[in-house]
C-alpha positions in Angstrom: -3.9 42.2 -5.7 -1.5 39.6 -7.4 -0.8 37.8 -4.0 -4.6 37.4 -3.2 -5.3 36.0 -6.7 -2.3 33.7 -6.5 -3.5 32.5 -3.1 -7.0 31.9 -4.5 -5.7 30.0 -7.5 -3.5 28.0 -5.2 -6.4 27.0 -3.1 -8.4 26.0 -6.1 -5.6 24.0 -7.7 -5.0 22.3 -4.4 -8.5 21.2 -4.0 -8.8 19.9 -7.6 -5.3 18.2 -7.3 -6.1 16.7 -4.1 -9.3 15.1 -5.3 -7.6 13.7 -8.4 -4.6 12.6 -6.6 -6.7 11.0 -4.0 -8.6 9.1 -6.5 -5.4 7.7 -7.9 -4.2 6.9 -4.6 -7.4 5.1 -3.3 -7.8 3.3 -6.6 -4.1 2.3 -6.6 -4.2 1.2 -3.1 -7.4 -0.9 -3.7 -5.9 -2.7 -6.6 -2.7 -3.3 -4.9 -4.4 -4.8 -1.9 -6.8 -6.8 -4.2 -3.7 -8.3 -6.2 -1.8 -9.2 -3.1 -4.9 -10.8 -1.5 -5.5 -12.8 -4.8 -1.9 -13.8 -4.8 -2.1 -15.1 -1.1 -5.3 -17.0 -1.6 -3.9 -18.5 -4.9 -0.8 -19.9 -2.9 -3.2 -21.2 0.0 -5.4 -22.9 -2.4 -2.7 -24.3 -4.6 -0.9 -25.8 -1.6 -4.0 -27.7 -0.5 -4.6 -28.9 -4.1 -7.9 -27.2 -4.3 -7.2 -25.5 -7.7 -5.0 -27.1 -10.3 -2.1 -25.9 -12.6 -3.7 -23.6 -15.3 -6.1 -22.0 -12.8 -3.3 -21.4 -10.5 -1.2 -19.8 -13.1 -4.1 -17.5 -14.4 -5.0 -16.4 -10.8 -1.4 -15.7 -9.8 -0.8 -13.8 -13.0 -4.0 -11.7 -12.3 -3.1 -11.1 -8.8 0.4 -9.8 -9.9 -1.0 -7.5 -12.5 -3.4 -6.0 -10.1 -0.7 -5.4 -7.6 1.6 -3.8 -10.0 -0.9 -1.6 -11.4 -2.3 -0.6 -8.1 1.3 0.4 -6.9 1.9 2.4 -10.1 -1.3 4.2 -9.7 -0.6 4.9 -6.1 2.8 6.4 -6.7 1.6 8.5 -9.7 -1.0 10.1 -7.5 1.5 10.8 -4.8 4.0 12.3 -7.2 1.6 14.4 -9.3 0.4 16.1 -6.0 4.0 16.6 -4.7 5.3 18.1 -7.9 2.3 20.5 -8.5 2.5 21.6 -4.8 6.3 22.4 -5.1 5.7 24.3 -8.3 3.0 26.5 -6.6 5.2 27.1 -3.6 7.9 28.1 -5.8 6.1 30.7 -7.7 4.6 32.1 -4.5 8.0 32.5 -2.9 9.4 34.2 -6.0 6.4 36.7 -6.0 7.1 37.8 -2.5 
């Protein structure tokens, strides 16, 4: 009975963790892409002198912040899932 209960808990945890981690990964990826796009557009517009110095600085800083926060969220989501999955697999192996 313990093995069946453990497998059931494993499935439930995996579903919950996958959803949470995918949310981190999707949000992080979106923010990182948004940040990189903002930085690229800022460079293009600044080269053509469409935007001036203070605006360029603000947009560049905002793009960098988005990119960094996005990458951090992305890697947090990946690491949470991997660590929890390793712990559950270790427990299942010990109980066999």
